[in-house]
C-alpha positions as CSV (number, residue, x, y, z in Angstrom):
1,X,0.2,0.0,0.1
2,X,2.8,2.4,0.8
3,X,3.9,1.9,-2.5
4,X,1.1,2.9,-4.4
5,X,1.2,6.5,-2.3
6,X,4.8,7.2,-3.3
7,X,5.8,9.7,-5.9
8,X,6.2,8.4,-9.3
9,X,9.9,7.2,-9.4
10,X,10.8,6.8,-5.7
11,X,11.2,3.4,-4.4
12,X,10.8,2.6,-0.7
13,X,13.9,1.9,1.2
14,X,13.6,-1.7,2.9
15,X,14.9,-2.5,6.4
16,X,16.0,-5.4,8.6
17,X,15.5,-5.9,12.4
18,X,17.9,-8.6,14.0
19,X,17.2,-8.6,17.9
20,X,18.0,-12.0,19.7
21,X,19.0,-13.1,23.3
22,X,22.6,-13.8,22.7
23,X,24.2,-10.8,20.9
24,X,21.9,-8.2,19.9
25,X,19.6,-7.7,22.7
26,X,19.0,-3.8,22.4
27,X,18.5,-1.3,19.6
28,X,19.9,2.1,20.2
29,X,18.5,3.9,17.2
30,X,19.6,7.3,16.9
31,X,19.6,9.8,13.7
32,X,18.7,13.6,12.5
33,X,15.0,14.5,12.8
34,X,12.2,13.5,10.8
35,X,14.7,10.3,9.3
36,X,12.2,7.9,10.4
37,X,13.2,6.8,13.4
38,X,9.7,6.7,15.4
39,X,8.4,4.9,12.1
40,X,11.1,2.1,12.3
41,X,10.5,1.4,15.7
42,X,6.3,1.3,15.3
43,X,6.8,-1.1,12.5
44,X,8.9,-3.7,14.5
45,X,6.5,-3.3,17.0
46,X,3.5,-4.0,14.8
47,X,5.1,-6.8,13.1
48,X,5.6,-8.4,16.4
49,X,1.9,-7.8,17.7
50,X,0.8,-9.2,14.3
51,X,3.0,-12.6,14.6
52,X,1.7,-12.9,18.3
53,X,-1.8,-13.3,17.3
54,X,-1.3,-15.3,14.2
55,X,-1.7,-12.5,11.3
56,X,0.4,-12.2,8.2
57,X,3.6,-10.7,8.6
58,X,4.8,-8.6,6.0
59,X,8.4,-10.0,5.7
60,X,10.4,-12.0,3.6
61,X,11.4,-14.1,6.6
62,X,10.6,-13.7,10.4
63,X,11.6,-16.1,13.8
64,X,9.3,-14.2,16.6
65,X,9.0,-16.1,19.8
66,X,6.6,-15.2,22.5
67,X,6.7,-11.9,23.8
68,X,4.8,-10.6,26.8
69,X,5.4,-7.4,26.1
70,X,6.2,-4.4,23.9
71,X,7.7,-1.1,25.4
72,X,8.5,1.8,23.3
73,X,10.4,5.2,24.7
74,X,9.9,8.0,22.8
75,X,12.2,10.9,23.8
76,X,11.8,14.6,22.6
77,X,15.3,15.6,21.4
78,X,14.9,18.8,23.2
79,X,13.7,18.7,26.9
80,X,13.5,21.2,29.6
81,X,14.0,18.9,32.6
82,X,17.1,17.3,34.2
83,X,18.0,13.7,32.8
84,X,17.6,12.4,36.3
85,X,14.0,13.3,36.6
86,X,13.5,12.1,33.1
87,X,15.1,8.8,34.1
88,X,13.0,8.9,37.2
89,X,9.6,9.8,35.4
90,X,10.3,6.9,32.7
91,X,10.8,4.3,35.3
92,X,7.8,5.4,37.2
93,X,5.8,5.3,33.9
94,X,6.7,1.3,33.4
95,X,5.7,0.5,36.8
96,X,1.9,1.2,35.9
97,X,2.0,-1.6,33.0
């Protein structure tokens, strides 16, 4: 569907995601504003959710085990609060799940 709304001649850039429980456990994703970071993270979250309910997964291949939660923290680039306060707020927010 995305390919249908792209301007003529522009191709969608596919991407890979490798996360496992031995070597690649965390993704630290950085980059400039409007580079597609949040789209990439949401895409991974949706694919994992779709796999958990037994739905079609739009991928050439996928090995997705059981998942008990999907956590996503998007932090604004400019913040007025000190880092310690932001860390504490994030920890408190995750305790409410």
